[in-house]
N, C-alpha and C positions, 0 to 999 in steps of 0.2 A: 872634691869636698873631703875634708878629714872626718874621722870618726866623731871627733868632738863637735865639729860643725853640724854634722848630720844629727847628732843627738840633741843639740840645742834647737835646731829647726824642728825636729819631731816633737820635742817637749812643748815648744810654742804652739805648734799645730794642735796638739792634744788639749792644751789649755783653752783654745778657742772653740774646738769642735766637740770634745767629749761631753761637756755639760748639756749640749743640745741633743746629742745622741742618747743621753741617759733619760731624757724625757720620753723618748720613743721606744727604746729597746732595753733589754736586760743587760747586765754587766758583761757576760761573755760576748754577746753580739756587738756591744759598744766597742770592746777591745778589738774584735775582728774588723769592724768597719773603720776604726781609727787607722789601723795598719793599711787596709786596702785603699782607703781614700787618699792617704798620704802618698802611697806608692803611685797612685794614678796622677796626682797633680804635681808631684815633687819637681819634675823637670820644667814645669811651667810656672813655678812660684815667682812672682814679681819681686824685685829687690825693693820696690816701693811698698812699705808696710802701712803708711799713714792713709787714712780714709780721705778721699777727694770729696770735699764738700762743695765743690764748684763744678759739678758735672754739666751744668746748663746755665744759659743766660737768656736775656730777652730775645736773642737771635734764634732760639730753637723753635722750629715749627715742623710738625710731622705730617706726612701723607700716609693714609691707609688705603691699600689697594690689593686686589688679587693679581697674581702674576699674569693672568690672561684677560684682564678687564679691557685691554685694548689690543686688538689683533689687526694685522695687515692683510691686504689683498694678496701679498706675496707669500705663497705657501712655503717658501724656503726660509722665511724669516720667523724665528721662534718668538712667541709672545713676550718672553722676558727681554729679548733684544729690542722688540718694539717699545716696551715700557721704558727701557734704558734710553732709547732715542727720544721718546716723548718727554721724559724727565729732563733730558739735556737741552732740548730745544724750547720747551715751554715753561719749565718750573725750576730751573737751576738757580734763579735769582729770587725765588719765592720760598721754597722749602729747604730745610736742612736735614731732615730725617725721613726715612721711608720704612714703613711696616708692610712687608709683603706677606699677606695671609698665607697659610700653609701651602707650600709649593712642592710638597713631597707626593709620591704615589699614594693614592687614597681610594677608598671604596664607597664613601658616602659623605654627606654633610659638607660638601664643597671643600674638602681638605682636612676636616677635623676628625676623620677616621683614618689615621695614618697607617700605611702598610710598611713603610720603611723610612725611618727618621734620617738616614744618612745618604739618601738619594734624591735628586731632583726629578720630578715627573718629566719624562722625556718629551712629552708633548709641549711642555713649557720652555725647555731649554736644558742647560746643564750648570754645573757649579761655576764655570767661568762667567756665565751670564750673571749669576747671583753675586759673585765677587766683584764684577765690574760696577754694579750698583752700590755694593757695600763699600767700595773704594771711594765713592763720590759723596755719599750721604751717611749720616748716622743710621745704621741698619738695625731694624728690629726683627727678631726671628721668634716664631712661636715655638714653645715647648708644650706640646699637648701631652701632659703627663698623667692625667687622670685615667686615660683609657687608650686603647689601640684598636685598630680595625680588626674585625673578625678574620680578615685575611692575612694579618701580620704573622710572621713566622713563629713568634712566641705562642700565639693562640693555636696555630696548626700543631705545634709541639704539645700543647696542652691536650688537644683532642687525641693525639697519638700517644699520650702518656710518655713523652720524651723530654729529657732535660735540655735546656734550663726552663723552657716555657711551662713545663708540667706544674711548676710550683709558683707561677707568676700571677695566678688569677684567684678569684674568690668563688668557691663553690659551696653552696649551702642547701639544706633541705628546703624544698619548695613550700613546705608548711610552716616555715619559720615566720614568726610575727615580725614584720618589717614596717608596721603601721606608723612608727615614730620617725621614719626616715623622711627627710625633706626632699620633695620631688620637684625638679625643674621641668619635667615633661609629664605627659599623660600616658606614656608607654609603660608596659610592665617593667618592674625593677629587676625581676629574676627571669632570665631567658634560658629556655631549654636547648641543650646542645647534645649531639650524639658523639660519644668518645669511644675509644677501644675498650674502655672499662664500663661502657653502658651509658645510660642517660644521666646527664648532670644539669644542674641549674646554676648559671653564673650571674654575677652581679653586673648590671648594665644600667648606669644612671641615665644615660641620654638616649640610647636606642639599642636594638638587638645587634646592630652592626658595630657598636662602640662598647667594647668589653673593658670593664674597669680592671686595672692592674692592682696587685696586692703589695702595698708598701710595707706591710708587716714582714715580708720577706726582704731581708737586707740586700740581697742580690739585685732586687728591683731598683733600689736606691742607687746602687753602684752603676747599673745600666744607664740611668738618666744622668748621672754626673759625667759619665763618659760622653754622652751626647752633648751636654752643655759645653764641655771642654772642646769638642769638635766645632761647635758653632762659634765659640769665642776665639779660639786659637787659629783654626784653619780658615774660617769664613770671615772673621772680622766683625762679628756681631757686637753691637754696642748696647743694645737693649734686649734682654731676655724676657719674653712675655709668658707668664705661667697661666695657661688657659684652664678655666674652670677649676682652679686649684682648691677652692673651698671644700670640694667634695673628696679630697684626696684620701683621708683616713676613714676607715669604716670600723664601727664598733656597735654591735647589736645592743639595743636598748637606749640608743642615743639618736639624735637627728642626723648624725653622720655628715654634719657640715660645720665648719669652723672649729673642729676639735683641737685640743692643745697639741696633739701630735702633728697636725697639719701646720700650725703656726711654727712649731719647732723645726720642721723640715724646711720651711721657707727661710727661716733664720739661718739654718745650716747652709743652704744654697747661697745666701748672701755672703756668709763668712768665706765660703770657698771662692766665690767670685772676687771678693776683696783680695784674696791671696793671689789669684791668677792675674787679674787686671782691675785695679782700683777705678778705672774709667768706666767700667761696665755697670749698667743700672738694671735692677730687677723690677719688673712691673707685674702686679697681680690683677687678674681679671675675675672679679667676683660681683656678679650682677645680682645684688642683694640689697635689702634696706640700708639706709645711709649709715646708721650707727654700726652695723655689722661690717660694712665696707671699710669704715675708718679704722677698725681694729687691725687691719693688715699693715698699717704703719708700725705696729708694735710699739716698742719704746725707742723709736728711731733705729731699730735693729732688725727690721723685717723688710718689707718692700720699700724700694727707693721711691716708687711711684705707684699710685692707685688710680684706676679709672674713676672719674667723677660721675658715677652712674645716675645720681639724682638729677643732674643738670638737664639731660635731654627731655624727660617728661615734664619737668617743671618749666623749662623754657618754652617748650611747645605749648603748654597750657596757657602760659602768660601771653604768648602771641595770639592765640585763639580767643582768649577772653579780653585782651586789650587792657589788662591790669597787672600790677606787679606784686600783689599782696603775698602770695605764697612763695614766689621767688625771693622776695625781700626777707621774709621770715626765715626761710632756709639759709640764705646767705649770712644773715646775722648770727645764726647758730653754728656756722661752720668754723672750726678752729683753723688757724694757720697751719700749713703743713710743717712738720717738725724740721729741725735743721738737717740739711742733707737729703731732704725728701721733697716731693712735689706732687701736686694733683695733675692728672692727665685729663685735660678737658676735651670733650667731644660732644657733638649733637647728633651724629649719625654714624652707623657702622655697618658692617656686613650682616649683622644680626638686626633684630628689630629694636624698637624703642622700649626698653625694659620698664615694666610697670611695678615690679616689686620695690625698686628704689624710691618710688613715689608713695609707698605705703605710709599712712599717717601724716602725709604732707599736703594732700588735697582733700577738699570736702567730697562727700559722696556724690553730690549733685554735679560738681565740676568733673569728677572722675568719670561719671557716666556720660556727661556731655562730651568729654574728650574722646571716649571710645566711639560714640555715635557719630561725631563729626569726622573722625578718621575713616569710618566706614563709608560715609557719604562721599569722601574724597577718594574712594577706591581702595582704601587700606583693608587689611585683614587682621583679625585678632587671634593670636595663638594662645592655647590654654595649657595649664599644668594641673596635675592631680593633687588634691589635698589629702591629709591623713584619713579623713572620713569617707574617701572615695569620690567626693564631689570634684568638680573642675572649676578653676577660676582663671581669669585673664592673666597671662604671663608677659606678653609683649605685643606691641603694635607693629605690624609689618607694612611698611609704606616707604616710598621715596620721600625724603624729607622735603624736597622741592615741592612735591605735590601735596604734602601735609600742610604747606603754607599757602595753598591756593585760595584760602578764604579764612573766615573766622567761624565762631559758633553760629553766626547769623547766616552763613552760606558763602558761596564763592563770590569773589569781587575782583577788582582790577589791580590790587596791590601785591600780587604774588611775588614779583621780583623784589620790590622794595622791602616787603616783610621778610623775605628769605635772607637778603643781604644784611638786614638789621640783626637777625638772629645769629648769623655767623660773626658779625662784628662784636656783638655782646659776648659771645663765647670766647673769642680771641683776646678780649680785654681782661678777663678774669685772672685771678691769681692761679698760676699753674702753667703747664706747657700745652699750647693748643694743638689739636690733631684734627685734620680734615679728611673725611672719607672722600675718595676721589669723585664719587657721584654727587657730592655736595659742591665741590669746585666746578663740576661740569653741569650742574643744574639738570641732572638726569630725572626723567619722569618715571612713573610706575611702568614696569615691564610686564604687561599682562600676558604676552605671548610666552615669555619664559616661565611665568607663574603657572600657566596651563600646561606647558610641556613638562615641567619638572614636578608639578604636583605638590610642592612645598611652599608655604607662605613666604619664607625668607627669600625665595627666588625673585620676588617682585622688586627687590632693591639690589639685585646683583646683575644688572644689565651688562652685556658685553658689547663694547663699542668697536665698530669698524674704523680703523685709523683714518682712512681717507674721508669717510663721511663726517667723522668728528672734526677733522681739520677744516672741512668746508663750512661747518657750523661756526667754528671759532673764528673763521675769517669773515663771516657775515656780521657786520657791526650792528645789525638790527635784530639779530637772534637773541632770545633770552639767554641762551648758553654763552654767547660771546659777552653779553653785558655782565652777567654774573661772574664769569671767569675773570674778565679783565678788572672789574671793580674789586673783587676779593683779592686778587693778586696785588693790586695797588695798595689796598689797606694792609695786607700782610707785610708788604715791604716797608710801609710807614711804621708799622708796629715794631718790626725788628730793630728799628733804630732808637727806640725809646727805653732808656734805663728803668723808667717807672713800670714797664711791663716785664721786668725780671720775674721769673716764676715764684720767687719768694719775697717780692716787694710788698710793702704794706698795702692792705686793702681795707677800706672802711665804707660801710653802706651809708648812702645819703637818704635823707627823709624828704621825699618829694611827693607830689600828687600821685594818685594811684595809676594813672595812665603813663607815668614816666618811671623809669628805673635808672638809678644812678649810683655810682660808687667812686671813691677817690683812691687813686694809686699813688704811692710815693716811692721813689727810687731808693735803693739800698743805702746810698750815701746822702740821701735826703735833699738833693739839690733839684730834683724834678718832681713837681706835682702834676698829676694828670687826672682830670675829671671826666669820667665816661658816663654819658647820659643818653638815654634811648627813649624815643617815643614809641610805645608799644601799641598805639591805637591807630585807627584808620581816619583820624581827624587831626587837624593842626592843634598843637598844644603850646601854651605859653610857659616859658621857663623864666622865672625871676632869678637873675644872676645873684641877687642878694641872698637867695636861699642856698647858694653854693659856697658863698664866703670866699671869694677870690681875694688874695692879698693885694692891697693897693700899690705896693712898691714894685710889683712885678708886671711886665707886659704879658698879655695873654693872647693865645692863638688857637684856633680850631684846626687841628691837623687834617681832619677829613675834608672839611669845607674849604681849607686853604684860605682862611681869612683872619684878620686881626680883630680882636675885641677891644674897642677903644674906651668903652664905658662899662666898668665892672658892676654898675648898679642898674644897667639897662635890662630890657626884657628881650629874650630871643623867642621867635616863633619857630618851633620844630614842626616841620611838615610830617605827614603820616609816615611812620617808621624811619624817620631820620635819626641818625646817630651823630654825636659830636664827641671829639676828644679835645678837651680844652686844657692846654698846658702852658707853663711858664718858661719852657725851654724848647726852643725850636730853631 
C-alpha cells in the first residue's frame, strides 16, 4: 500500500468512526482511539465497502443451544463434538444457523461470567470443534461485554493494582446514591472486594461474580474490538450477539440503561464490522419494554437484529387465555424492521420468559393470572429490585413445553397441539425464527437440576444424554418425537416460502378473538400466505370470505397439504390447528 492509499483509507475510516467516538469520548481520546482502532483492523478491511442489505432470506432458521446440552455416554467424546454430530444427523436439513451460548471458561451464570474470551472451556472441546460447526452453519457467538467474571485476569489485576486491569472497572464510594439505577436483579449493585490498596466497592449489575467493566476507559473498548476481530476473522462468526448491552455505559444520576454512549458504541461496532466483513450481523440482547427495545435499530445504523422480547410473554398469554386480543394489538403497533434489519423471533431461551417486555401490554388481571398459572405448572418467578427497594417479577422460569400443559382453566389433553401451534405462529412472523433446542425437543421442567443448582433458570437448562434422547426420538409415540418431527417438517416447508422472507410484508387480519391471523406477501409480491391459528381448546369456524382470497388464484393449505376448492366456504379449525393458505405451492 502506498502512502497515498494509506492516507485515503485512514481518512475514510475516520469519517465513519470519529463522529461516533466524539459522542462518547473527548477530543484527545477520540484521536487516540481512531489511530488504535484503524491499526487493529487495517489488515482485515474488506475490499467490499457497500452494505449488504440481503444478509438473510426465508431460508434462515437459527437454533439456540448450550455446548453441553447433549452429552454422550462416551467419556472421550467432547460435548461440542456430540452437538456437531447431532446437528449433522438430525438437523442439517432443518436449521441454517447455530447460536452456541457462551462456551468459554466461566465461574457462574452458566457461561455469562467469562474468565477468558479467547479460550474454549476444555470440558466442552476446543476451537476446532467450534470451527467445525461454524463451517456448516451461520454461527452466532456471544460477546458478553458488560461484565467479566471476578476470576478474569483483568479483575485479578484490579485487586493487585496492576495494569491493565487496574483501570478496567468502576469503583465508587459505597454511600453513593445509586437509587436511580435500573436493576435487572435483586442483588446489591455495589460489591465489596479486598485489594492491595484496601477495601473497595465495584459496580456489579448482575451478581457479585459478574463485575462490570468501565468503557469510559478507551482501552476497554480496544480490548473488546480485538475480541470481536478474533471471533469474526479466526472463528468465522456470522452473528455477534451483544449480551446485556443496554447497561454498558454508567453515569451517576441516570438510570444507567440505554444511554446515548451505549447506542454510540453499538453503532461504532456495526461500522467496524461493516469494514471487516459486510456479511456479519450484529444482534442486541435487551430484555426491556418494547419501545425501549426497538430503539436499538437506531436509524438503521445500529443493530442489524433485535430480539423480539415482547413476543414470548404475549404469545404464552394468548395460548393460556385462548384469545388473541393483546397479541393482535401488539402486532398492529409493531413497525416493520428497517431496511437491512430484522426481528429475531423466539418463544423460549436459556433464560426465562421476560416480563418487562410485557409491561403495559397485558391487563393486571391477565398478568397475575399468567404468573399464577405458570406456578401451577411448576414454574418459578424471578424478581428484580425497584428503585424504592421493593421487588417485582422479572421473568418466569419454566420449560416452554410445560408452560403449555394447560390453560388458565388448568391442565388438559392439548399440550402437544398447543405447543406446536405456538411454535408455528412464531416461525410465521416477520423476522428470523430462532428455536431454543429444548423447544424442538419438547423438554420438560428439570426439577432435579433446579434443586441441585439452586437457581431458577436451571429448570429450563436440562442436559440430555444422547443415547436416551435418540431412543425417545425413535419412539413414534413419544411427545418428544411427535413435536420434533412435526416442527422439523413445518420448518422445512417454511424455508421454501418467499412470503416468509424476514422483511416480507405482514398485515394483521381481523378475525374472531379465538383466532389469530395475518397475511404475508413475498418481496416480489407473487406469493400471498395467510397464517391463521386457533388459539382455543375448541373447534372454531373460519369463514374464508373474511380472509379475502383472490378468486383468480388456486389456494392451498401448506400444513394440511390440501387444496381449497371454494374460497367462500367455511373451514373448521380443530383446537390449536394452524393453516398456511397460499396461492403459490
